[in-house]
N, C-alpha and C positions, 0 to 999 in steps of 0.2 A: 551535431558536433562533427568536425572533420575526422577523417581517418588518415593515417600516415602510411603511405605505400613503401616507405623505406624500411630498413631492418627494424624488427619489433623491439621496443624498448619499454615494455610494460611490466617487467618481472622483478626489477631490482628495487625491492621495497623493504625498508628496514622492519616493517611490521612482520615480515615473514620469519624473522628471527625468533618471534614468540613461539613457545612450544604449543603444539596441537592446533595452531591456526590452520585454516584452509589456505593452502598455497595456490597462488594464481598461476605460477609458471608451469604447474603440472596438471592443469585442468585437462581432463581427458577429452579426446574426440568422442562426441556422442555416438552411441550405438542405437540407431533408430529402430523402434519396433515396427511390426508390419502395419501398413496403412489400413484404416477402417474402410470397409466397403460402403458404397453409397454416399461418399463425401465428395465435396467439391475440391478442385485443385486449381492452382494458378501458376503463371510463369512470368518472370520479370527478366528483362534484358537491359544491360547498360554497356557503356564503353569498356570493354575488357572483361566483363562479368556477365554471367547469366545464372538465374536461380529458379529452380522448380520448387513449388510449395505444395505439400499435402498435409492433411490432418492425420495424425498417427493414432495408434491405439490408446495412448495415454492422454490424448486430447490436445497436445501441443502441436505446433507447426513443425513438420519435417522439411527443412530447407536444404536443398542440394545445391551448393554453390560451386560453379565451375568457372575457372579462368581459361579463356580460349586464345590468349596471346600473351607474350611476355610484357611485363610492366603494367600490372593491373591499374586501370584508371578508375574514375569515380563511378559508382553505381548511380548516385544521386548528384547531379551537377551543381546543386546549391552549396555543397560542401567544399571546403578549401583545405589543403594539407596543413597539418600542424608542424611547427618546428619540433626538434627533439625535445623531449620532456625535460623541463628544467629541474634542478635540484630543489628549488623552492617549492615546486608542486609536489615532488616526490616525498619531501619531508613534512608535508602539511599534516597537522594532527587534528584530533577532535577538538572543536571549539571549547574553550574553557568556560564552565558555567559561571554566571555572576555570583557574587558572594552571598546573595540573598535578596529578599523582596525589597529591602531598603535600597539596594543598588539598582534603582529603576531606570528605565529608558527615559531620555529627556522629554518625550512626548507620550501622552496617554492617547492611544489610538483605538479606533473602532476596527476590530479585526473579525472578518467572517471566514470561517473554515468550511470548505466544501468537501464532503466525504461521501462517496458512493461505494457500497459494499456490504459486507457482513458485519456481525458484531466484532469479530477480530480486527476488521479494518477500522472500526470506529473507536475502539477502546484506547489505542495509543493517542488519539487526538483529544480524548477526555483528559488524559494526564497533561498533554501539552496545553490545553485550554486553562487548566488550573494554574499551571506555571505562568502563563501569560497574564492571568488576572493578578497574580502576586506582584507583577511588575507594573501594575496600574492600568492595564489595557482592558477595554470592554470587549468581551468575546462572545460571538454568536456562532454556534455550530449548526450548520445547515446539512441535514441528512434525512434519512427515511423516518417516517412517523413512528415506526415500531421502536425506535431508540430514543423517543422523547423523554421517557422517565429517567434513564441513566444520565442523559445530558443535564436535566434539571437537578437531579440529585447531586451532581458534581458542581453545582453553582454556576453553570453556564446558561446562556440564553439559547433557546432552541428555535430552529426554523425548518418547517417541513418542505422538502423538495419533491416529494412524491416518490413513487416506485415502491415495490414490495420485495424486500430482499429474500423472503421465503420463496416466492415464485422464481426469483432470479437463481437461487441455489438449486432448486429443482430443475430448472432449465439447463444450468451449467453441468449438472451431473449427467443429463441425457445428451448434452452437446458440449463436451468439455473443452473444445478448441475454439479458435476464432472463426472457423467455418462450420456452419451447421450441417446436420445430416439432411439428405434429400427428403426423408420422411418428415422431418421438422418443417422444412420449407413447404411441403405439400399441406401440412396441417393448419397453416395460417398463423402459427405461433410467432413467426418472425415479425409479422405486421404488428402484433400486440407488443412485442419487445421494443420495436422501433417507436411505437406510440409512447411507451414508458420512458424511453430515452429522451424523446422530445419533451415530455412532461418534466423530467429531471433537469434538463438543460434550462428550461423556462424557470423552474423552481430555484435553481442556482442564481439566475439573474435577479429574480425578485428578492432573494435573500440579501442582496447587496444594498438595498435601499428601502425595502418595504417595512412599514410599521406592523408589529404583530408577530405571530409565529407561523404564518403561512397556512394555517388550518381553517381560517374563517370562524374559529370558535372563540376568539378573543372577545367578540362582541357580547358573549355571555357573562364576561367578567366586569368588574367595576372599572370605570374609565380611568381611575387613578392607578390601576395595576401596572406593574413594570412592563407588561406587554405593550402598553401604549406609548412607551418612550420612542421617539423617532430614532431611526438608525440609518446612517449612511456610511458605508465601509470606507476606511482609509487604506486598508491593506487586505488582499485576498491570499489565504493559504489554501491549497487544494491538493487532493490526490489525483493522479492522471486520469482515472476512469470517470471523474466528474465532467470532463470534456468542455464545460462552458468557461472554465477558469480564465484562460488567456484572452478570450474574446470579451468577457465582462471587464477585465482589467483594461483592455484597449479602449473600450467605450468610455469608461469612467476616468481614464488617465491616472490610475493608481498602481502601486507596485503589486506584483504577483510573485509568490514564493511556492514552489512545488515541494511537497513532502509525501513520502511513501515508505511502505514497509518492504518493497522489493525493488531490484534494480530496474531503472527505466531509461538510464542515460547510456548512449552508445559507448562501448569500450572494446578494445582488442582482447581483454583479459578473459572474458567468459561470455557465453551466448546469452541472449535474452531469455529470461525464465520461461517464456511461453514458446520457446523454439528448441527443437533438436536440429543440429546442423551436421551435414556430411560434406566437408570440403573436398573438391576434386581439382587437382592441378592448381591449387591456390593455398596460401598459408592459412592454417586454422585461425590465426589472429584476425585476418581480414574477414574470414567467414563469420567469426564472432561478431564483428562490428556490423557486417551487412545484415545479420539477423535482426538487429534493432530497427534498421531502416525498413525492412520488409514487414515487420510486425506493425509499425506505424502506418505503412502503406495499406495493409490489409484492413486496419481499423478505419482508415479514411475511406476506403472503398465501400465499406458497409454503412458508414454514418455521415460521410462528408456532405451529402445532399441535405441532411437535416441541419447540420451545423451551418452550412451556407445560407439556408433559408432563415435560420435564426439570426445570422449576422445581418442579412439584408432587411428582413421585415421587422425585427424587434430592435436591433441595435443601429440600423442605418449605416452599416459598414459595408465595404466592398467584399464580394465573394473571394474565396481563396481558391487557387488552382491546385491540382493534385501533385504538383512538383514542390511547391513551397509549403503547403499545409502540414504534411506529416512531420516535418522537422522544425516547425516554427519555434518551439521552445528552445531548441539548440541554437538556431540562428540568432535569436535575440538574447542568448546567454542568460536565460531566466535561472535564478538560483534554485538549486535542488538540495534538499536535506533528506538523508535516508536514515530511517529509524531501526537500524539493526546494530549489533555489536561488532566492532572491528576485530574482536577476538574470534569471531566466526568467519567473517569475510572482510579482509582489509580493503582499503581504498585503492583501486587500480591506479597505476602510475600515469595513465593518460587521461584521468579525470582532472579537470582544472580546479582552480580555487573557487569557482562558482558552485562546486559540489562538495558537500560535507557528509560524513558518516558520523552520527552523533550517539549511537547506542540505542538500546531498546527503551521505549517510553512506557513506564509502568504507573498505574494508579497506586496510591498508598495502600499498604497491606490491610487486608480486611480483618484487622485485629478485633473489631467489634462484632464479627460474625459469631452467632451462637448456633452450632450445629444441632439438628434434631437428635433426640435421644436414641432412636434406632440406628442412626449413623455412628454415634459414639459407641454404642454397644457392639456394633459390627467391627469397628476398628480395634476395640479392646479385646475382642474374642480370639485373636490370633495374630500371626505375623503381618507386617504391612502388605496390603493387597496391591494388585495391579490396577491401574486406572485405564479404562477404555472409553473413549468418547469421540464422536465425530462432529461436535459443535453444531454449526449452522448448516451442515450438509443435509440435504433432503434426498433420500434414496427412494427408488421406485418400489423395491421389494425389501421392506424392513424386516420381514419375518425370516427370509432366507439369510440375510446378513446377521440377524440375531442368533440363529442356529449355528452359523459358522463360528461366531465369537464364543458362544457357550461351549462348543465342542473343543475349540482351541484352548480355552481356559482349563477344561477337563484334562486335556493332554498334558498341560504343563504342571498339573497338580498344585496350582496356585489358587489363592483367593482373589476376588476381583470386585471392584466397583465399576459399574457400567452406567454411564450417563445417557439418559434417554435422548437428549438433544432435540433438534428440530426434525430429525429423521424418525423419532419415536421408536428407538431400539427397545427390545424386551416387551413387545405387545402381549396382550392377554392370551394369544394363541399358543405361546410357548411357556412351558413350566420353568420356573426359575430355580436352579439348584441352590442348596444350602450354602455353598461356598461363594455365591454371587449375590450382590445387592444392587438393585437398580436405584438410581438417584436422579433427582431433578436438578434444578439450578443450584450450584454450589460454587463459591468463589475459588478459582483455581489457586490463588496465592495462599489460601488456607489448606485446601484439600491436598495439593501436591506435596505438602510437607509430611503427609502421612501415608504415602504410597511408595512401593518399591521401584516401579517404572511406569511410564505413561505410553499409551498407544492412542494415536489420534491421526487426524487427516493432514496435518502439516500446515495448517494455517499459521501465518506469521506470529499472531498474538499468542496462540497456545504453545507454539514452539518456543517462543521467547520465555514465557513464564516457567515452562518445564525445565529449560536449560538453566535459567537463573536460580532455580531451587535445586539444582544438582540431580535432576531425574534422568536416568537412562531413557532414551527416547526411541520409540518405534513409530515410523510414519507410514500411514496407508494413504497415499495421495489419490485424490479424485480428479482434480483439474487445476488449471491455472498455474500459480507459482508453487503449488504444493510439491510436485516432483523436484523442483529446484531446491526447496528447503530440505526435502528428504535427502538429497545428495549432499547438501552442505553438512547436515547432522552426521551422516555416515563418514564423510571425509574428516570431520573434526574428531572422530573417535567416540562420540557420545551416544552412538546407537548403531544398529546394523544397517545394511542397505535397505532402502525403502521397498515396501511391498505394494505395488499398484493395486487399487481397488478392483480393477477388471481381472486381476490374476489371483485374487484372494481365495484361499481354501483354508480349512481348519488346520491341516497339516503344515502349510506354509506359515500361517500366522503363529502357531505354536512354536515353530522353529525360530522365528525372529524374536519372539518374546524371550525364549530361553537364552538366545544370544545376548539380548539386552541385559540380562541378569548376571552375566559373567563379570568377575571382579575387575578385569581390565577396563571394560566399558564403564562400570560404576566409578572407577577412579578418574577416568577422563571426564566424565560428566561433572564430578566434584571440582576438578581443576578449572573447567570452563565456567562453572558457577561462580567461583571466586573472582574471576576476571570480570564477569558481567556485573556482579554486585558492587564492584568498585566504580562503575560508571553512573553518570547522572543524565540519562538520555533526554528526558523532557527539558531539563534546564539547559543542556547543551544545545537542544534544538531552538530554544528561545534565543540563546546567544548567537546561533547561526543566523536566525532571522534578523536580529538587531544589527549584526555585522554587515549584512547585505543591503540594509535600508539606507537610502541617501537622505540624510537629515536636511540637507540644503533645500531639496525639492519638496520635502514634507512639511517644513516649518512655515508658519505664517510670517510674512515679512515684518509685520507690525507687532504681533504678539508671538514671539518665538517659542513660547511654552505651549502653544496651541497648534494642532495640525491644520494645514492649509486645505481649503475646500474650493476656493475660487482663484482665478487668475485674471488680473486686469489686462484687457486686450491691448496688444501692441506694447507690452511692458513686461519686465521680468518680475513684477510685484505679484506675490501670492498672498491670499487673505484667508483667514479662518472665517467660519460662519459668524462668529462673534464680531470680528473686526469689520466684516462686510456689512453686517446689520447696523452697527454704530455709524459707519460712514454714510450709508444710505439714509438713515433716519435724520442725520445732521445735514443732509443735502450736499455732502462733499463728493458723492459718487452716485452714478446712476446704474441701475440694474443692467441696462442694455450694454454698458461698457465692460461687463464681466463675462467670463466664460468658465465652464467647469474644467 
């Protein structure tokens, strides 16, 4: 997306009039922590700008943007200046949800959803998939094998794209930024992670057309099983880390719609969640925008060769160069839908109508959940406890972290429920005090109704459900977008400033927990919960998808209630699989006269 070098015009938004929203116009200039030793650094230079990049102590990119002559020009020459932001864009609101499943889209589409990430990344798409099914679409969720059961339990089709999110989380804790440590490079882990990404990209491609669930296990089932139904995608929905999305859509000639739980579209209003910026001799708004360009460039530097090999050998497409590739989504105006509440972070004024903020996407409440008796007894034995859990995070030294958490709880004189999570907190080496109970998997939408505040890593999914249920929130960020959401929660008033994992001590953790229990923060959390509960994030996201689809190109010319799969060469006529089959069988059309 372009950035405007004229006077900044991104702060006049009527959403800012809502109480307790995060204001975009007062976004602070980042205070960068000390850089980690033994990390790589990089430098970019463009016409009028230069930027140095280092990985900082919290794992994000420290981007030092310097303007070295008046009239800052483009860092990336593919961008073109935007005109002043129109009132139409500024007043754009969350897409209204359809009235219900009866108000269905004119076409029943095969939709594949590509999701790479942790459980918190996958869960919003489970809710989205359920809503898409209500509108008559067939939905296949292509993600990691460990999430197969929840996908099937929610009535969606599953496809395995490979990759192990447990290993990924462990890698990210050790290497929390986009650039790995030198020790990691020497260990050979980078080669394994690159092999994983190559497998995931290939898996995403196969999920667009391959029969089965991608595991090769479907042969064990009866041939009449639903796994054996042929599937060819009409539309791709994807989160940015899946990487294959736009390339698969280009090859198949089908629409692509990006959806994510954190900002990935360039804006002047705030920096990329994976970046800390330090503007020098340039406006903070320009530095904010440049941070998105640089993050995309860094990703391409690390994985661009794999993507180009995939394009050439598997898709038969031309390779992309390092100038065009990082901003291809913005150049092509691919629609983006963001799954967070505008009550927390409003839509920036320089985001166009191609971009929607639709609210958090939640699964239906786990009202059928039956808690174990020991959990019920603990909850009934005293005042509401604190919840502490770090979800999918895998830490190297779980025992030390457990001791810190136990000591912090002791200092607060509170009761606590501690989720073991993927990091296995509360191992057998540490005695569990009477005021603490260790728990395994438990639905957050049930559990968080029974706690006084929540302490977690700041994943988008956990943050969302905690705020939706009015929980004062303490975030201990480890990597990625977690520091970003920690700052958003603090600025909203629903919690204290985030406490980075690398700085955690029992004393500091106890201090922020006590802050979260103060009446003013509890009241702010309650107010935000009321706003979030009035939203319909999953339905809004479906409406966003439908609004951006071009029915004219999707419909069969002869059977307009069916999606087109073929195009007659040298003709504007598009045909569904049904229409093409009938015409070929009747001798009215030859296969060689059609193209996908």
